[in-house]
C-alpha positions in Angstrom: -103.0 169.5 -153.0 -99.7 168.2 -152.1 -98.3 168.9 -148.9 -94.9 170.6 -149.4 -91.8 168.8 -148.9 -89.4 170.0 -146.2 -85.9 169.7 -147.2 -83.0 169.4 -145.3 -79.5 171.7 -146.1 -78.5 169.1 -148.4 -81.5 168.6 -149.6 -81.6 171.8 -150.3 -78.3 172.1 -152.0 -79.6 169.6 -154.2 -82.7 170.8 -155.3 -80.7 174.2 -156.4 -78.2 171.9 -158.0 -81.0 170.4 -160.2 -82.3 174.1 -160.9 -79.1 175.3 -161.9 -78.8 172.3 -164.5 -82.0 172.6 -166.0 -81.7 176.6 -166.1 -78.0 175.6 -167.7 -79.7 172.9 -170.1 -82.9 175.5 -171.2 -80.5 178.6 -171.2 -78.4 176.8 -173.5 -75.4 177.9 -171.0 -72.6 176.3 -169.2 -73.4 175.3 -165.6 -70.8 177.7 -164.4 -72.5 180.6 -165.7 -76.0 179.2 -164.4 -74.7 178.5 -161.1 -73.5 182.7 -161.1 -76.8 183.8 -161.7 -78.2 181.5 -159.3 -75.6 183.0 -156.8 -76.5 186.3 -157.5 -80.2 185.4 -157.0 -80.0 184.0 -153.7 -77.9 186.8 -152.9 -81.2 189.4 -154.0 -83.0 186.9 -152.1 -80.9 187.5 -148.9 -80.9 190.9 -149.2 -84.6 191.1 -149.3 -85.1 188.9 -146.4 -83.1 191.5 -144.5 -84.3 194.6 -142.8 -82.2 197.4 -144.3 -81.3 199.2 -141.3 -80.5 196.6 -138.7 -79.4 193.6 -141.5 -81.2 191.3 -139.4 -84.3 189.1 -140.7 -86.0 185.9 -140.5 -83.6 183.9 -143.0 -84.4 180.9 -141.6 -88.2 181.3 -142.9 -86.3 181.8 -146.3 -87.2 178.9 -148.3 -83.6 179.3 -150.5 -81.9 180.0 -147.5 -79.0 177.7 -147.8 -75.8 177.8 -145.6 -71.9 177.8 -146.9 -71.8 173.8 -146.6 -74.9 173.2 -148.4 -73.9 175.7 -151.6 -70.5 174.1 -151.4 -72.5 170.7 -151.7 -74.3 172.0 -154.6 -71.8 173.2 -156.8 -70.0 169.7 -156.2 -72.6 168.1 -157.8 -72.6 170.1 -160.4 -69.5 170.3 -161.0 -68.9 166.5 -160.5 -71.7 165.9 -163.1 -70.2 168.5 -165.3 -67.0 166.5 -165.2 -68.5 163.0 -166.0 -71.4 164.3 -167.9 -70.7 161.7 -171.0 -70.1 158.9 -168.7 -73.6 160.0 -166.7 -75.5 160.2 -170.1 -73.8 157.5 -172.0 -75.4 155.1 -168.8 -78.8 157.0 -168.6 -79.0 156.1 -172.1 -78.8 152.4 -171.4 -81.3 151.7 -168.5 -83.6 154.2 -170.1 -86.1 152.2 -172.3 -88.6 153.6 -175.2 -87.5 157.7 -174.4 -84.5 159.7 -176.0 -83.8 162.5 -174.5 -85.4 164.4 -176.6 -88.3 162.9 -175.7 -88.5 162.8 -172.3 -89.2 165.4 -169.5 -86.6 167.9 -169.5 -87.1 168.5 -165.4 -87.1 164.7 -165.4 -84.0 164.3 -167.1 -81.9 167.0 -165.4 -83.2 165.3 -162.3 -81.6 161.9 -163.6 -78.4 163.3 -164.3 -77.6 164.5 -161.3 -79.1 161.3 -159.0 -77.1 159.5 -161.5 -74.0 161.2 -160.8 -74.1 160.6 -157.2 -74.9 157.0 -157.8 -72.2 156.5 -159.9 -69.4 158.9 -159.0 -70.5 160.3 -155.2 -69.9 158.5 -152.2 -73.6 159.4 -151.5 -76.0 156.1 -150.3 -77.9 154.9 -153.2 -81.2 155.0 -151.4 -80.3 158.8 -150.8 -79.9 159.9 -154.6 -83.1 157.9 -155.4 -85.7 159.4 -152.6 -84.3 162.6 -153.1 -84.6 162.6 -157.3 -88.3 160.9 -156.3 -89.2 163.7 -154.3 -87.7 166.5 -156.8 -89.5 164.4 -159.5 -93.0 164.8 -158.1 -92.9 168.5 -156.9 -91.2 169.6 -160.3 -92.1 167.1 -162.8 -95.1 165.9 -164.3 -97.9 163.3 -162.7 -96.2 160.2 -163.5 -92.4 161.7 -163.0 -91.8 160.2 -160.0 -92.4 156.4 -160.9 -90.4 157.1 -164.1 -87.0 158.2 -162.1 -87.3 156.1 -159.5 -87.6 152.7 -162.4 -85.0 154.8 -164.2 -82.5 154.8 -161.1 -83.4 151.6 -159.9 -82.5 150.0 -163.4 -79.1 152.1 -162.8 -78.7 151.3 -159.8 -79.6 147.0 -160.2 -77.2 147.3 -164.0 -74.6 150.3 -163.8 -74.0 150.8 -160.4 -70.7 150.1 -158.7 -70.9 146.8 -157.0 -70.4 148.2 -153.3 -73.5 150.5 -154.3 -75.7 147.2 -155.4 -74.7 145.0 -152.7 -75.5 146.9 -149.9 -79.0 147.5 -151.4 -78.9 143.6 -152.1 -78.6 143.0 -148.1 -81.5 145.5 -147.6 -83.6 144.0 -149.9 -82.7 140.8 -148.5 -83.1 141.7 -145.0 -87.0 143.2 -145.7 -87.5 139.8 -147.3 -86.2 137.9 -144.6 -88.8 139.9 -142.2 -91.6 139.6 -144.3 -91.4 135.8 -144.1 -91.6 136.0 -140.2 
């Protein structure tokens, strides 16, 4: 059995964004509608975690406890992906080899969409977006999901990412090779 993955606030926000996007795609409803449903679910979980008489509780123990900043981050990811959906999907179609979206695990696809948006249109460092996407794929996907997501996002970074993100990765790889040669 794998060890549970501890997620920081922004990583919990990414997980929430993934869950909302997946829900939207599976339920065939808008991201906004899925977001509103997720917020209600979070509020119900928060209400359940509070003592009804004192309204105090062990909120930090709640798995889904997100602060306002993390919720805003998740919402920005979702709105950003929704705004750039066509570009992100076209880019993914160019870098995914041997699979169509309908053939792929829909879990993997939702993870790839959000991580690709972060790499292509958000100031998130590429390594962070890829690492979190791989963690989510291992947690929610199939046995090979982590490797698949890592491979697709590495190709995307190499072939499609903004030049400044590719250059940063190139410098890191060069430094790693230099250390290995010593």
